[in-house]
C-alpha positions in Angstrom: 115.7 81.1 126.7 114.9 80.2 130.3 114.2 77.0 132.2 112.9 77.2 135.7 111.4 75.2 138.5 110.8 74.8 142.2 113.5 73.5 144.7 110.8 71.4 146.4 110.4 69.5 143.1 113.9 69.5 141.7 116.7 69.8 144.4 119.5 72.2 143.6 122.0 69.3 143.6 120.1 67.7 140.7 120.1 71.0 138.8 123.8 71.4 139.2 124.5 67.9 138.0 122.2 68.2 135.0 123.8 71.5 133.9 127.2 69.9 134.2 126.2 66.7 132.4 124.7 68.6 129.5 127.6 71.1 129.3 125.4 74.2 129.6 126.6 77.7 129.5 124.7 80.4 131.3 123.5 81.7 134.6 121.5 79.8 137.2 119.5 82.2 139.5 118.1 80.9 142.8 115.7 82.8 145.0 114.2 81.4 148.3 112.7 84.5 149.7 115.2 84.5 152.5 118.3 84.8 150.2 119.2 84.6 146.6 122.2 83.8 144.5 123.6 83.2 141.0 125.9 80.4 139.7 127.6 81.0 136.3 128.4 78.0 134.1 130.6 77.6 131.1 130.1 74.3 129.2 129.0 72.7 132.4 131.8 73.9 134.7 131.4 76.6 137.3 132.9 79.9 136.4 131.8 81.9 139.5 128.9 82.3 141.8 127.6 84.9 144.3 125.2 85.4 147.2 124.8 88.5 149.5 126.9 86.9 152.2 129.8 86.0 149.8 129.8 89.0 147.5 132.8 90.6 149.2 134.8 87.4 148.7 134.0 87.5 145.0 135.1 91.1 144.8 138.3 90.2 146.6 139.0 87.3 144.1 138.4 89.6 141.1 140.9 92.2 142.5 143.7 89.6 142.9 146.3 89.9 140.2 148.2 86.7 140.8 146.5 83.9 138.9 147.2 81.3 141.5 146.0 83.4 144.4 142.9 84.5 142.4 142.0 80.9 141.8 142.4 80.1 145.5 140.2 83.0 146.5 137.6 81.9 143.9 137.5 78.4 145.2 137.0 79.4 148.8 134.3 81.9 147.8 132.6 79.4 145.5 132.5 76.7 148.2 131.0 79.2 150.7 128.4 80.3 148.3 127.4 76.8 147.1 127.2 75.6 150.7 124.7 78.4 151.4 122.7 77.8 148.3 122.6 74.0 148.6 121.1 74.3 152.1 117.9 75.8 150.6 115.0 73.5 150.5 112.3 75.9 149.2 112.4 78.5 146.5 112.7 78.7 142.8 115.5 78.4 140.3 115.8 79.9 136.8 118.5 79.1 134.2 119.2 81.3 131.3 121.6 80.2 128.5 124.3 82.6 127.3 126.0 82.6 123.9 129.1 84.1 125.3 130.9 85.0 128.5 129.2 87.3 131.1 131.0 90.6 131.6 130.0 91.0 135.2 128.1 89.4 138.1 126.7 91.5 140.9 128.7 94.5 139.7 132.0 92.5 139.7 134.0 92.0 136.4 134.2 88.2 136.0 135.6 88.0 132.5 139.0 86.9 133.7 137.4 83.9 135.5 136.5 82.3 132.3 140.1 81.4 131.7 139.9 78.7 134.4 136.4 77.5 135.3 136.2 75.1 138.3 135.2 71.5 137.9 131.6 71.2 139.0 131.9 67.5 140.0 134.9 68.2 142.2 133.3 71.1 144.0 130.1 69.1 144.7 132.1 66.2 146.0 134.0 68.5 148.4 130.7 69.9 149.7 129.1 66.5 150.0 132.1 65.1 151.9 132.1 68.1 154.3 128.4 67.7 154.9 128.8 64.0 155.7 131.6 64.6 158.1 129.6 67.4 159.9 126.5 65.1 160.2 128.5 62.2 161.4 130.2 64.3 164.1 126.9 65.7 165.4 125.2 63.9 168.3 122.0 62.0 167.6 118.8 63.9 168.1 116.3 63.3 171.2 138.8 58.0 136.2 142.1 54.0 134.2 139.6 51.5 133.1 140.9 48.0 132.2 137.8 47.1 130.0 135.5 48.8 127.6 132.3 50.3 128.9 129.1 48.9 127.4 126.6 51.3 129.1 126.4 55.0 128.8 127.6 56.7 132.0 126.1 59.8 133.6 128.4 62.2 135.3 128.5 64.0 137.6 126.1 62.1 139.8 126.7 62.3 143.5 125.2 59.5 145.6 126.3 58.3 149.0 127.3 54.7 149.0 128.8 52.0 151.3 130.9 49.1 150.3 130.8 46.1 152.6 133.9 43.9 152.6 133.3 41.1 155.1 133.6 42.6 158.6 134.6 46.1 157.3 132.9 48.7 155.2 134.0 51.8 153.2 131.9 55.0 152.9 132.1 57.3 149.9 130.2 58.6 146.9 129.3 57.3 143.5 130.2 60.2 141.2 129.0 58.7 137.9 126.8 55.8 137.1 125.6 53.5 134.3 123.2 50.6 134.2 126.2 48.3 134.6 128.4 50.1 137.1 129.7 53.2 138.8 132.7 55.2 139.8 133.3 55.2 143.6 135.3 57.8 145.5 136.2 57.6 149.2 138.9 58.3 151.7 139.8 54.6 151.6 139.6 52.4 148.5 139.1 48.7 148.0 141.7 46.5 146.1 141.4 45.5 142.5 139.2 42.6 141.6 137.6 42.4 145.0 133.8 41.7 145.1 131.9 43.8 147.6 128.3 44.4 148.5 127.3 47.9 147.6 124.4 49.8 149.1 123.1 53.2 148.0 119.9 55.1 148.1 118.8 56.7 144.8 117.2 60.2 145.1 113.8 61.2 144.0 112.1 58.6 146.2 113.5 55.7 144.0 114.9 53.9 147.0 117.6 51.6 148.2 119.8 49.5 145.9 121.8 46.6 147.2 124.0 44.7 144.7 127.3 42.8 144.4 130.0 44.7 142.5 133.5 43.8 141.4 136.3 46.3 141.5 137.1 46.4 137.8 140.0 48.9 138.2 141.7 51.1 140.7 143.1 54.6 140.4 145.0 55.1 143.7 146.0 58.7 143.1 144.8 61.7 141.2 147.4 61.3 138.4 145.6 61.1 135.1 142.2 61.6 136.6 140.1 61.5 139.8 141.2 59.1 142.5 138.8 56.2 142.9 137.7 52.8 141.7 135.5 51.5 138.9 132.7 49.2 140.0 131.0 46.6 137.8 127.6 45.6 139.1 127.2 41.8 139.5 124.3 39.7 140.8 121.9 42.7 140.8 118.3 41.8 141.5 115.7 42.7 138.9 114.0 45.2 141.2 117.3 47.0 142.0 118.2 47.0 138.3 114.8 48.7 137.6 115.6 51.3 140.3 118.9 52.1 138.6 117.2 52.4 135.2 114.5 54.6 136.7 117.2 56.9 138.1 119.1 57.1 134.8 115.9 57.8 132.9 115.0 60.6 135.3 118.5 62.0 134.8 118.1 61.8 131.0 114.8 63.6 131.2 116.1 66.4 133.3 119.1 66.8 130.9 116.8 66.7 127.9 114.6 69.4 129.4 117.6 71.6 129.9 118.8 71.0 126.4 115.4 72.0 124.9 115.9 75.6 126.0 118.8 76.2 123.5 
């Protein structure tokens, strides 16, 4: 069965996140009129993708016999393709579930790619970080917790955030979230047990959230999971708590709508 929508209503980033969160398998087709593309998922992870401008790279990756080189080519091609598709602001998307692996995509045999799907959250974070750096460089215009989680977390979310620590601040992304906290990833990380002011804007017109958060745990390297810190929200105002809840409910609804097509 198929689920579809318009990019003006549901941004492609939201679609990717919901497919990953709900562990969907199938093909997401995007058509803007100017260009088109397809992203193949297996249990929420990206197997491969294609667009007219990146098809030759996909073919090159499929021809590569060495597994390590093939994965490197796939990653480069996937990032190029996703960058192109995520820049689209208008158009339609259509997701069709698959019971088993696809044999080919755009005439390319992609069965071998299923042996090592790429982490959707990691690819989206790389893209978001690259976009942030590009925008900041442009001139102006004329996962080891130390305590049990109480709230259900939604991953992968991808929300820009700033941590204010006295006279300094750290920029990064919240890559999953619950009503009581979030996982923060950035080039620089705060120390354990520090309390910082956190500011982030929730998508969908929900708005700015400002809250105090304690660094509950720190994972300084990627050993055993993604590098980052766990934030526990403290002293959150009722209106900001309502905004977080509204975002989580929106995320749940999108995931439920996706799940209904099985």
